[in-house]
N, C-alpha and C positions, 0 to 999 in steps of 0.2 A: 430831331433825328432825321438826317437825310438818307434817302435810300438810293443805292448805286448798283449798277450792273452793266451789262452790255446790250446794245440794241440787237434785237433778234430778227433775222431774215423772215419775211413773210408776214410780220405784224404791220399793219397799215393803220392810217387814221391821223387826224390832226393832233400832233403832240405838242403844239405850241401853246395851246389854251392853258392858262393858269401857271405858266412857267414864271411869270413876273413875280409871283409871291409864293413862299413855301407853305405847305398846308399843315393843318392840324387834323389828325385822323382820330375820330371818336368812335370807339367800339363798345363803350360802356353806356347802356341805355340804347335808344334808337340810333343805329350807326349813321355817321355824317362825316363829310369832309368840309372843313372850314378853311377860309383864307382871310386873314386879318380880322378874325372874329365874325365873319359873315359866311353864310352857306355858299359853297362853291359848286362846281359841277359834281354830280354824284354818279357813281357807276350804276349801270342799269341791271336790275335783277337781284334777287336775293342770293342767288348762287355766287355772284361776283363778291358780295360782302362776306358770305361764308368762306369763300376761297381766300380772301384777304385775311380774315381772322385766323384761319387755320395756318396760313403761311407765317404770319407774325408770331404765333404762339407755339408752333411745332418745335419739339426738342431738337430736331435735326432736319436739314433741308430735305423735303420729300422729292422723290423722282416724279417725272411727268407721268409715267404710267400709273404710279400710285394715285396721283391727284385725279387723273382721268377716271380711274376705277371708282374713286370715292365720290366724285361729284357728277360725272357724265356717263355713267355706265349705260344709261338708257338712250344715249344720243347715237345717231347713225355713225358719226365720226367723233368718238370721245376725245381724241388728241386734238382734233381740229376745234372742237368746242372749247377745250382748255386754252388753246392759243388765243381764241377770240376773247375769252374772259380776261386773260392776262393783259391783252392789248387794251381792253376796256378799262381795267384798273390803271394802266399807264396813262391813258387819256385823262382819266378823272383826277388822278394824283398830280399829273403834270410833270412827271419826271421820266424822260424818254428811256433812259438806261436802267430800267427797274424790273424786277421779277423775271429774270431771264435765266437761260442755262438749263442744264439737266444734271443733277437735281436743281430745282428752282431755289436760288439763294436770295434771301433778303438781308442785305447789309445796311446797317443803321449807324448814323452818327448824330450829332447834336442839332442839326438843322431843322428837322421835321419832328413835330410832337406826335406821339401816339399815346393816347391816355392810358390804355391798359398796361403799357410797358412801364409807365411811371410807378405803378404799384410795386414793382420789384426792384426799384432803384432806391438804395438807402439815402442818396443825396437829394431825393425829391423834396421840394419845399413843403413844409407841413400844410400851408394854406392850400396848396394844389390838391393834397389828399382830401381836404374837406370839400373841394369842388367836384370830386369824382363821385359818380353814383350811377345806379341803374344796373340792370342785368347785362352781362356780356352778350352782345349781338341781339339785343331785345327785339323781338318781333321776327327774327330770322328763324324760321322753322322749315325744314326741308324733309317732308315726309318720304320723298323719293330717295333720300339718301340716309338710310337708317344708321349706317355706321358713323356718319358725320354727326347725326343726332345724338348718339351715345357719347361721342367725343365732346360735343358741345355741353352736354349735361354735366360731365365731369369737370370741364374747364370752367364752367360757370361757378361751381362750388369751390374750385381751387382758387380762382381769382378773388372770389368774395372772402375766402379765408385769409388770403394774403393781404387784402386791403384791411380786413379787421385787425390783423396782427400789427400793421403799420399804425393804424389809429390808436390802438392800445398802447403801443410803444411811445407815442407822442403824449398820450394822456398821463401815463406814469412819469414821464420825464418832466412834464409841467408841474405835477403834484410834488415831485421830489424837489423841484427848484422853488417851491412856495408860490406857484402861479396857478392856484386852483381854478380861478375864473377861466384861464385859457385852456385848462384841462377839460372843461365841461363839454364844449362842442365835439371834441374827439371821442370822449366816452359815450356821448349821446349817439353819435353816428355808429360807433361799434355796436351799441344796443340795437339800433335800427337794422343793422346788417344781420346780426345774429341774436335775436331776443331770447333764445333758449339757452344761452351761455350765462350762467349766474355770475361769473367773473366780470362780465361786461357791465352788468347791473351794479355790481359792487364798486367798480371804478367810478361809475357815474354818481352813485350815492356818496362815496368818499369825496368826490370832487365838489358836489353840492354842499355837503356838510362843512368841508374845510373852507369853502368860500363864504360861509356864514349863512347859507340858506338851508337851515335845518328842516323847515317846513317842507321844502321841495324834496329834501332827502328822505323824509319819512313818507311822502306821497310816493316816491319811486319804489321804496320798500313794499308798499301796499300793491302797487302795480305789478311788481315782480312776483309776489306771493300769489296773487289772483291768477296771473298768467301761468305759473308753474302748476298750480292745482288744477286749473281748467284744461290745459293743453298737454301736460306731462304726467299729471296725477301724483306729483311729489311735493314734499315741503321743502322750502329753501333752508339753507344752513344758518346757524346763528351768526356767521361772519357778516351777514347783511346788517343786522342790528348794530354790531360792533362798528361797522363802517360809518354809520350815521352819528357816532358819538366821538367827538373830539375831546378826549379826556386831558385835563391839565396835568402836567408832570408834577407828581408829589415831591416835596422838598426832601433832599437827601439828609440823613442825620449827620453825615460828614461832608467835608469839602476838601479840595485840593487834589493834586495829581496822584498822590499816593492812595487816596480813597478811590479815585477812578480806576487805577490799575487793580486795586483789590476787588472792586466790583466786577471788573472784566474777568479776572481770573475765576472769581466765585461763579459768575454766570456761566462761563464755559464748562467748568467742573459740574455744575448742577445739570446742564443740558446732557452731558455725557452720562451722568448717573441716572437720567430719566426724570429728574425733578424739573419738569419743563416750565411750569408757571413760575417757580422761584427763579429759575435761570433767566427767563425772559425779563423779569422785574429787575434783576441785577444788571443785565446788559443795557436796559433802558437807563438805569441810574448811571451806569458807567458813561454812556454817551452824553447824558446831561451834565455830569461832572467834568467831562473833558471840555465841553463848551465853556463852562464856568472858568476853568483854568486856561482857556485858550490854547489848548494843545491839539492842533489839527491832526497830527499823526495818531494820537490816542483816540480822538473822536472817530476818525476814519476806520480804525480797527474795531472799535466798539460797534459802530454801525454795520460793518461787514459781518461781524459775528452775530449781531441781532438779526440782520437780514437772512443769513444762512440758517439760523435756528427757526425763524418763522417758516422757512421753506421746508426744512427737513424734520423738525422736531414736533410739529403740531399740524394737524390736518386742517385744511380749508383756509390757510392764511398766505397763499402764494401772492395774492395781490398786494397785501401789506408788505410782504417781504420784498417784492420787486421795487416798491417805492423806497423802502429803506436802503436797498442796495444801490439804487440810483443816487440817493443822498450820500452814501459812502463813496461812490465814484466822484462826486463833486468835491467832496472834502479831500479825498485822496489826491485829486489833481492839484489842489491848492498846497497840499503838504509834500508833493512829490513822493507820495507813498506807493511805489511801484508794486510791491507784493500784495497790498490790499486791493489795488486796481485789478490785478490778475484774478484774485479770488472773486471780486464782485462781478467782473465780466463772465467768469465761468459760471457762477451761480445764476446770473440772469440768462445765460445760454441754456442751462439746465431747465429752468422754468419754461422757457419757450419750447425746448425739445420735448419735454413731458406733455405740454399742451398741444403738440402737433403743429406748432408754428415753425416749420423747418428753416425757412430762409432767415428770418430774424434770429433764430437760435444759432445758426451757423455764423452769422455775422458777429454776434457777441463772442462766440468761441474763437473766431479768427483774431479778434481784438485781444483776447486773453493770450493766445498762443504767440502773437507778435511781441508781447511784453514778457512772456515767461522766460526764465533763464536757469531753471533747475529741473532735474529729472522729476522731482516730486510734482512740481507744477505742471510740467508737460504730460506726465502720466495721467493726472486727473483731467486735464483738458481733453486729451486724446480719447479717454474713456467715454466722455459725454459725446464727443464727435462721432465716436464709433456707435454709440447708442442711437444717434440721429441717423447715421447712414444705414444701420441695421433696420430701424423702424420703417424706413422708406424702401427697404429691400435692395439696397445697393451693397450686396454681400462682399464683392471683392474689396471695395473701399473700407467696409466695416472690419473685415478680417485684418487689413493692413493697419488701421488705426488702433484697433483693440490689441493686436499682437504687439505693436510698439508700446502701447500703454502698459501691458503686462510686463514687458521686458524692462522698461524704465522703472516701474514700481518695484520689481524684484531687485533691481540694482540699487535703489536707494532705501530698501528695507520697508517700503510702505505696503505691508501685507493686506490691509483692508482695501486699498485701491487695486491691488493685484487680484484679490478675490472678486471684487466688483466687476472688473473688466473680464475675468475668466468666466463669470457667470453669463455675461453677454455673448462671449464666444460659444459657450455651451448652448445657449438659446439659439443662436444662428445655425449651428450644426444640427440641432434638433429639428428646426423648421425645414432644413434642407434634406432631412431624412438620413443624415450622416450620424448614426446612433453611436458608433464606436468612438468617433472623435468628440461627440457631445458628452459621452460618459466620462472620458478622460478629463475634459475641461471642468466639468461640474464636480467631479470627485476632488480635483485639486482645489477648486473654489471652496467646497464644503470643508476640506481639511484646514485651509487657512481660516475660515470663519470660526471653526471650533477652537483652533489654536489661539485666535484673538478674542475668544468669547464674545463675538459680535452677534449677540442674540437678536438684536433689532433687524438684522439683515438676513438672518438664517432662512426665513420662509421662502425667500425668492429662489435661491439655488435648490433648496429642498423640494420645491414644487416641480421643478424641471426634472430633477433626479427621480422623483416619484413617477412622472410621466414616462421616463425611460423604462422604469421597472414595469409599468403597465404594458408598454409595447413588448417588453421581453417576456410577458406572461408571469411575472413575479408578483402575484396579486397581494400577498401578505405584506411584502415590502412597500408596495404602492399604497395600500391602505394606511399603513403606519406613517409614511411620508406625508401624504395628503392630510391626514387627520392632525398630525403634529403642526403642520404648516397653518392649517385653519385655526386651531386653538391659539397658536402663538400670534397669528395675524390679528385675531379678535382681541387678544390681550394687549397687543401694541396699538390697536385702533388704526391699523394701516389699510386703507381701502384697496390698494394694489395687491397686497399679500392676500387679503380676504377674497378678492375677485379671482385671483389665479388659483388659490386652493379650493374655492368653491367649484370652479370650472373643473378641476381635477377630480373632485369627488363626484361630480355629475357624470364625467366620462367613465369613472369606475362603476357607478351604478348602472349606466347604460350597457356597459360590456357584460355585466352580470344579469342583464335582462330586466332590471327594475326601472322602467322608463318613467314612471310616476315620480319616484324619488329623484331621478336625474333632472326632471323638469323643475322640481322644487329647489334643487341646488342651483340650477342655472338662474332661476328667478332671483334667488338670494344673492348669487354672485353678481348678477347684473345690477342689482340694487346697490350693493357695496362698491362696485367698480365705477358707477356712473353718477352717483348723486353729489359727490363733493365737487366744489368748483375747481379745485386743483388736481383733478384726477389725471392719471396717466392714460392718454387716449389710446395708446397701443393696446394696453390691457383691456380697456373698455371695448375696443373693436374685436380683440381676440376672443373675449367672452361672448360677444354678439355672434360671432362666427360659429362658435360651438353650440349656441342656443338655436340657431337656424338649422344646423345639421340635425340636432335632436328633434326639432319640430318636423322636419322632412321625414325622418325615420318613423315618426308616429303619424305621418300623413295629415298633420295639422297644417294645412296649407294657408289658412288665414293668418295664423301666428307667424309662420315662416315668411310670408310675404311682407307683413308689417315690420318684422325684424330685418329682413333683407333690405327694405327701403332705408331703415335707419343705418345699417352698416354701409350701404353704398354712399349715403350722404356724408357720413362721418369720415369714411376712408378717402373720399375725394377731397374734402376740406382739409384733412390733416396729411395728405400726401402719403397714405399708407397703401402703397401700390399693390402689394401681394394681397392684402385684405380686400382691396377693390376688385382684384381678379376673382377672389372667392365670392364676393357679393354677386358678381355677374354670373358665376357658375350656378349659384343658388337660384338667381332669377331665371336662368335658363331652364332649370328643373321645374320652375313654377309656371312655365309657358311663355316666357318672353322670347320671341323668335330671334332677336338680335343679340341677346346677351351672350350667347356662346361665342359669337364672332368677336364681340367686344372683349371678352376675357382672353381670347386667343391673341388679339392685337395688343392688349395691355401687357401680356406676359412676355412679349418678345424682347423687352428690354430688361427682364429680370433673370438673373443667373441663379436658378434654383432647380435642380434636377427633380426634386419631389414635386414641385409645382407643375412642371411640364409633363411629368408622368401622370399626375392627377387629371390634367386637361386632356391628355391622350386617352386615358381610361374613360372619361366621361363623354368624349366625342362620339 
């Protein structure tokens, strides 16, 4: 990636050094500039490195005044100090026309390599990902620049999360392609980056077991169990043990294409009816029978149905579901099965969005949308894209995507998709304090859910509707809504529904003055929303935010500080921008002098009137 700009008047120095070869800029680990694999000239001072990292990773080109305030506020001539640092970077990198103008623009092409930018590129070679490592700008700490320090903390978590997502993506792809040995280093590196994510351990265990090293797989289970008990105080899910077992496919009592079609139909019907175990068995048999009769189209459809069922119908099996969906994509490509590919791409996108892996999620969804050719397909894809945009607090984009999803779903008669997307429209309006619009969207969603008898989805819009009742002072209606959502969520065994309904019941108890009951409900909601490896991270963070508020209301600062640290780390890693602002507001109340300014800065890109009112009120 080469860097281009225009030579700036007043910047002096020998700019010929190093022009002979183009550099590699390493910002992961101790920062360094290399030429032809050897250390080159390095910029002097930590502020120069900090400035370079900020310029390369900033969402939009910053003004010179902004940079001077951020890095050189204590200098006699802040703008002059900035000019010197930019010139120092030009000398070290060896590109004269670099980092110039106001705002300072960094234009990149393919001639100069910047390691941290490789993380965000889908085309980055897998072996390059394995060579990346270390903390962003390791060792660069600027106590005199507290706002930069806050930015750096967030970026370190965000970059680590993005690299983790890429590594997982490669591990799953290798497993689906029958290359378990090649999946191991990617899964192992994901574990090293985020050892507290059970899904990473499961991928490694599955890779080891599938490669034939069951002893190592069992050893990894023990390591994970000990780590989670010692550091998190929780037990791991049963999906870890299942990942270490490579079960042989039991022989089907029938054979042939007719039997495969029958098993596929029976499996889909069983899943819809709630007979999940029987449905999964039928779908596995359908895929195996399709292989026997060499029907690639049928095999792709069976694998896609199985992958979707593992993701949606049973808790804790997203990792296995992702592998099966990758297998479906490989077979669909061979069969020219466009519709199955669209479905698999969309489901893979949903997995990533729910886990807070924004970029990889949107990449899968973009692939799905590029192939989609019907209102039904586009409605479903736009629904998940709207969910992703809403989770990261890009409300204008979310409303556009979700609105189009609702319109397309209504046009093709897909009432369930219409209800699903409307529930997210209602959630977004609720978060923005637009209660009238939220009430209308959620009422329509609930009406469609009842007409469709879609009991498995009911707790989600029901919880938001109950929260609106709580805001309106309709306590009896709120109690009924939250309690029904909790009971049904428990009956369905859905951690998202349980977490949201438990949070609602805690809010209800807090408003009635029973803070002890509120804390118990929040502890329960947090447990339900956070322990499964395939949890919805937005719900996890949303419950954390409520728990911190409750702890602050009770002056339990130790609990609030511990939870705020968790929320800050989770929101940064999963790009939950509004919840990251909330985390910093909580930290400000707990005595962090820089957190209020960080919250203010982070909020400037979020179009949410309620959030800005909250910041103004707490300033």
